[in-house]
Each structure stands twice: as structure tokens, then as C-alpha cells.
C-alpha positions as CSV (number, residue, x, y, z in Angstrom):
1,X,176.7,100.4,141.7
2,X,174.1,101.7,144.2
3,X,172.3,104.9,143.2
4,X,172.5,107.4,146.1
5,X,169.4,109.3,144.8
6,X,167.3,106.1,144.7
7,X,168.5,105.3,148.3
8,X,167.4,108.8,149.4
9,X,164.0,108.4,147.7
10,X,163.4,105.0,149.4
11,X,164.5,106.2,152.8
12,X,162.9,109.7,152.9
13,X,159.9,108.6,154.9
14,X,162.2,107.4,157.7
15,X,164.1,110.6,158.0
16,X,163.7,113.5,160.4
17,X,162.1,116.7,159.2
18,X,165.5,118.4,158.9
19,X,167.0,115.5,157.1
20,X,164.1,115.4,154.7
21,X,164.8,119.0,153.8
22,X,168.4,118.1,153.0
23,X,167.3,115.0,151.0
24,X,164.8,117.0,149.0
25,X,167.5,119.5,148.0
26,X,169.9,116.7,147.0
27,X,167.3,115.0,144.9
28,X,166.4,118.2,143.1
29,X,170.0,119.5,142.7
30,X,172.3,116.4,142.5
31,X,174.8,118.0,140.1
32,X,175.4,120.9,142.5
33,X,175.6,118.6,145.6
34,X,178.1,116.4,143.8
35,X,180.7,119.2,144.1
36,X,179.7,121.0,147.3
37,X,181.6,120.5,150.5
38,X,179.6,119.4,153.5
39,X,180.0,122.9,155.0
40,X,178.7,124.5,151.7
41,X,175.7,122.1,151.6
42,X,174.9,122.9,155.2
43,X,174.9,126.6,154.4
44,X,172.7,126.2,151.4
45,X,170.0,124.2,153.1
46,X,170.5,126.1,156.4
47,X,171.3,123.2,158.7
48,X,174.2,121.7,160.5
49,X,177.0,119.5,159.1
50,X,176.0,117.0,161.8
51,X,172.6,116.6,160.3
52,X,174.1,115.9,156.9
53,X,176.5,113.4,158.3
54,X,173.7,111.6,160.2
55,X,171.7,111.5,156.9
56,X,174.6,109.8,155.1
57,X,175.0,107.3,158.0
58,X,171.3,106.5,157.8
59,X,171.8,105.7,154.1
60,X,174.5,103.2,154.9
61,X,177.5,105.4,153.9
62,X,180.6,105.9,156.1
63,X,180.2,109.6,155.7
64,X,179.5,112.5,153.4
65,X,182.6,111.9,151.3
66,X,181.6,108.3,150.4
67,X,178.0,109.5,149.6
68,X,179.3,112.3,147.4
69,X,181.7,110.0,145.6
70,X,178.8,107.7,144.8
71,X,176.7,110.6,143.6
72,X,179.5,111.8,141.3
73,X,179.9,108.3,139.8
74,X,176.2,107.9,139.3
75,X,176.0,111.2,137.5
76,X,178.9,110.2,135.2
77,X,177.7,106.7,134.4
78,X,173.9,107.0,134.5
79,X,173.1,110.5,133.5
80,X,172.5,112.0,130.1
81,X,175.6,113.0,128.2
82,X,175.2,116.7,128.8
83,X,174.8,116.1,132.6
84,X,178.0,114.0,132.6
85,X,179.8,116.7,130.7
86,X,178.7,119.4,133.2
87,X,179.8,117.2,136.1
88,X,183.2,116.4,134.6
89,X,184.2,119.9,133.6
90,X,183.5,121.5,137.0
91,X,186.9,122.9,138.3
92,X,188.8,121.7,135.2
93,X,191.3,124.1,133.7
94,X,192.1,124.1,130.0
95,X,195.8,123.4,130.5
96,X,194.9,120.4,132.7
97,X,193.2,118.5,129.9
98,X,196.0,116.3,128.6
99,X,197.3,115.4,132.0
100,X,193.7,114.8,133.3
101,X,192.9,112.6,130.4
102,X,196.0,110.5,130.7
103,X,195.5,110.1,134.4
104,X,191.9,109.1,133.9
105,X,192.7,106.4,131.4
106,X,195.7,105.0,133.4
107,X,193.4,104.8,136.4
108,X,190.6,103.1,134.3
109,X,193.0,100.5,133.1
110,X,194.4,99.9,136.5
111,X,190.9,99.5,138.0
112,X,190.1,97.1,135.2
113,X,193.2,95.0,135.9
114,X,192.2,94.8,139.6
115,X,188.6,93.7,138.8
116,X,189.4,90.8,136.4
117,X,191.1,87.7,137.7
118,X,193.4,85.4,135.7
119,X,190.9,82.6,136.1
120,X,188.2,84.8,134.5
121,X,190.5,85.5,131.5
122,X,191.4,81.9,131.1
123,X,187.7,80.9,131.2
124,X,187.0,83.6,128.6
125,X,189.6,82.0,126.2
126,X,188.2,78.5,126.8
127,X,184.6,79.7,126.0
128,X,185.8,81.3,122.8
129,X,187.8,78.3,121.7
130,X,185.0,75.8,122.3
131,X,182.3,77.9,120.5
132,X,181.1,76.8,117.0
133,X,179.8,80.3,116.2
134,X,180.5,83.6,117.8
135,X,178.6,86.8,117.6
136,X,180.0,90.1,118.9
137,X,177.4,92.8,119.5
138,X,177.1,96.3,120.7
139,X,175.7,99.7,119.7
140,X,177.0,103.3,119.6
141,X,180.1,103.9,121.8
142,X,180.7,100.1,122.3
143,X,180.5,99.3,118.6
144,X,184.2,100.0,117.8
145,X,185.1,97.5,120.5
146,X,182.8,94.9,119.0
147,X,184.2,95.6,115.5
148,X,187.8,95.2,116.7
149,X,187.1,92.0,118.6
150,X,185.2,90.6,115.6
151,X,188.1,91.3,113.3
152,X,190.6,89.7,115.6
153,X,188.6,86.6,116.4
154,X,187.8,86.1,112.7
155,X,191.5,86.3,111.9
156,X,192.2,83.6,114.4
157,X,189.3,81.2,114.0
158,X,187.0,82.4,111.1
159,X,183.8,81.8,113.0
160,X,182.9,85.3,114.3
161,X,180.4,87.8,113.0
162,X,179.5,91.4,114.0
163,X,175.8,92.1,114.8
164,X,174.7,95.7,115.5
165,X,172.0,95.2,118.2
166,X,170.1,98.3,117.1
167,X,169.3,96.6,113.8
168,X,166.5,94.1,114.0
169,X,168.2,91.7,111.6
170,X,169.9,90.2,114.7
171,X,166.8,88.0,115.2
172,X,167.7,86.0,112.0
173,X,171.2,85.5,113.4
174,X,170.3,84.4,116.8
175,X,167.2,82.2,116.1
176,X,169.3,79.1,115.2
177,X,172.1,79.5,117.8
178,X,172.4,77.0,120.6
179,X,174.4,75.9,123.6
180,X,177.5,75.3,121.3
181,X,177.6,79.0,120.3
182,X,178.7,82.2,122.0
183,X,177.6,85.8,122.1
184,X,180.0,88.5,123.3
185,X,178.2,91.7,124.3
186,X,179.7,95.1,124.9
187,X,177.4,97.3,127.0
188,X,177.9,100.7,128.6
189,X,175.7,103.3,130.3
190,X,173.0,104.2,129.6
191,X,172.6,100.5,128.6
192,X,170.8,100.1,125.3
193,X,167.7,97.9,125.5
194,X,168.4,96.2,122.2
195,X,171.6,94.6,123.5
196,X,169.7,93.3,126.5
197,X,166.9,92.0,124.1
198,X,169.5,90.2,122.0
199,X,171.2,88.6,125.0
200,X,167.9,87.5,126.6
201,X,166.8,85.9,123.3
202,X,170.1,84.1,122.9
203,X,170.0,82.9,126.5
204,X,166.6,81.3,125.9
205,X,168.3,79.2,123.2
206,X,171.0,78.1,125.7
207,X,173.7,80.3,124.1
208,X,176.6,81.2,126.3
209,X,177.2,84.9,126.9
210,X,180.3,86.9,127.8
211,X,179.7,90.5,128.7
212,X,182.1,93.4,128.7
213,X,180.5,96.1,130.7
214,X,181.2,98.7,133.3
215,X,180.1,96.9,136.5
216,X,178.7,93.7,137.8
217,X,175.4,95.4,138.5
218,X,174.9,96.4,134.8
219,X,171.6,95.0,133.4
220,X,173.3,92.8,130.9
221,X,174.9,90.7,133.7
222,X,171.5,89.0,134.3
223,X,172.0,87.0,131.1
224,X,175.8,86.6,131.3
225,X,177.7,83.4,132.0
226,X,180.9,85.5,132.4
227,X,181.4,89.2,133.1
228,X,184.5,91.2,132.2
229,X,184.1,94.5,134.1
230,X,185.9,97.6,132.9
231,X,185.9,101.2,133.9
232,X,184.3,103.3,131.1
233,X,184.3,106.7,132.7
234,X,185.8,109.7,130.8
235,X,186.7,113.3,131.5
236,X,184.0,114.5,129.2
237,X,180.4,113.4,128.2
238,X,181.0,110.0,126.7
239,X,181.8,106.4,127.7
240,X,185.5,105.8,127.2
241,X,186.4,102.5,125.3
242,X,190.1,102.6,126.2
243,X,189.7,99.9,129.0
244,X,187.4,97.7,126.9
245,X,189.8,97.9,124.0
246,X,192.6,97.0,126.4
247,X,190.6,93.9,127.4
248,X,189.8,92.6,123.9
249,X,193.3,93.3,122.7
250,X,194.6,91.1,125.5
251,X,192.1,88.4,124.7
252,X,193.2,88.2,121.1
253,X,196.9,88.3,122.0
254,X,196.5,85.6,124.7
255,X,194.6,83.3,122.3
256,X,197.2,83.6,119.6
257,X,200.1,83.0,122.1
258,X,198.5,80.3,124.2
259,X,196.9,78.3,121.4
260,X,199.4,78.4,118.5
261,X,198.2,75.1,117.1
262,X,194.7,76.5,116.5
263,X,195.8,79.9,115.2
264,X,199.1,79.8,113.4
265,X,198.1,77.8,110.4
266,X,195.1,80.0,109.7
267,X,197.2,83.2,110.1
268,X,199.8,81.8,107.7
269,X,197.1,81.1,105.1
270,X,195.6,84.6,105.4
271,X,199.0,86.2,105.1
272,X,199.8,84.2,102.0
273,X,196.6,85.3,100.3
274,X,197.2,89.0,101.2
275,X,200.7,88.7,99.8
276,X,199.5,87.1,96.6
277,X,197.1,90.0,96.0
278,X,199.7,92.6,96.9
279,X,197.4,94.0,99.6
280,X,200.0,95.9,101.6
281,X,202.0,98.9,100.4
282,X,205.7,98.4,101.0
283,X,206.7,101.8,99.8
């Protein structure tokens, strides 16, 4: 996703003096501008709404509303947690929380469904099936997604391991991987460098890489053979994992249903062992 602040900074030399004054205010006060109407912004910087509209046109936007939407999204996805939090709680009433949360997650999942094609999901399954070894990796907010996927794929195929990219031991795991292996990365803003380092190193060895991330412009996509984009925005300060869990849960379900010959026998064996050791409480 394009960063409106960076576009302003790159274009500022081409703007009129009045437009530069508006641009300078936006660059210095992005959080305020993200929630000001065009009339309010014009009042603050003492200019006309026409000047602001012309500025947004010069930046390639259809108008102030599109520019402001991009600014809001950038603040939520790229900014530090406290900045995201401030942006999200503006205008939010306490009794709106549950409804706002549910609406946000439903919209996130719907956006995710619209971004991922059936062909991409089928290719994902084929890449997982054909891999000799699979590594799932992430850090911080994405780590529960990687853990869940690792557990599910191990249940089905027994060839998957979890690697925490923040821990340097991943070098020992990746060094002997090759084109017959697969790395599945989960990467959200503000995009940890260690995940990118791991993926770049694996790619040099010819390893195939599937990325679950928030957009096609995320840094990890540079090294990815396949991208599964999902909306990770939340109503608070953090990256939401609801959409990414939705994706990996579907992948595990689809693999079990579509390829029963490869999965049923192993699942039966695992269940038999768990039954023998009285693993589950039936009380």
C-alpha cells in the first residue's frame, strides 16, 4: 500500500507555496489530519478546501477522502502500536466496542476472501503436499498462527517444524534445505527483519516460500513464490490474527478433505496412540 506521507515528501518540491504549507502540516501532524474533515483542515492551515483538493489530485488521489483513507490505513498498519491505538480510539464510545470489534473482524475476513483466489489456495495445497520438509516461521503477533499451522500440518504429514525467526538457531535449520522443501512465513507490520533474513537465506538455497501477510507490497513478498494476503487491522493497537487463522484453518481442512489417502492413515495412527495412553479426559 502506498504511503501518503512519503508521496507528499517526494512531491513537495513540485507544489505551490500554499500547497507546501498544507503538506508540511500533514507531514508533521498525520494523526490529526487522518480524522479532520477537509473543511477543518482548511481552517487549521488557513487555506481553501480547493487548495487541499488540488494537492490530493497532484498526489494521484481521486480526492481528499481517498487520501485520508490511505493516511488512516498507513497509521494503523505501519505506525508504532501507541500511534495505531490513538488512531483507532478516536471517536469510539465504550458501548461500541463489541459491535465495532465484530464488524472489524467480519470485514477483515470478507476482504481476505476477496483477495485470495481458488487457484492460489489450490497451489498452496500442492506446494505443501510436494514438500519434503516444511518450516513455519514468524515472530511476536504472528507466532500463534505459525504454531497452529505447524501443529495441523504435523498431524497430517509429520514433516513440519516451527522456527521462531527471532532466535538465531534458524540458521541451522535452513542451511541444508533445498528446492524440495518449503518455508511458510507469517509476517505483519511492522515487518520483523529476522523473518525477512530467514526467507532470503532460504530462497538462496532454492527453497519455495509461501507468505501469509497483510498485503502484496509487504517486504516478505520479494522472496515469496506464493502470497496469501489477509487483512490484519484491529480496533486497538495490535495486528489481528483472526484472518490469518481463518486462512490456515481452511488450508488444514482442505488438505484433510481433498487428500484423504495421504492424511487419513496417519490421523488414525495418532488417534490410536492417544487412545492407548488415555490422553483425553472423557469425564
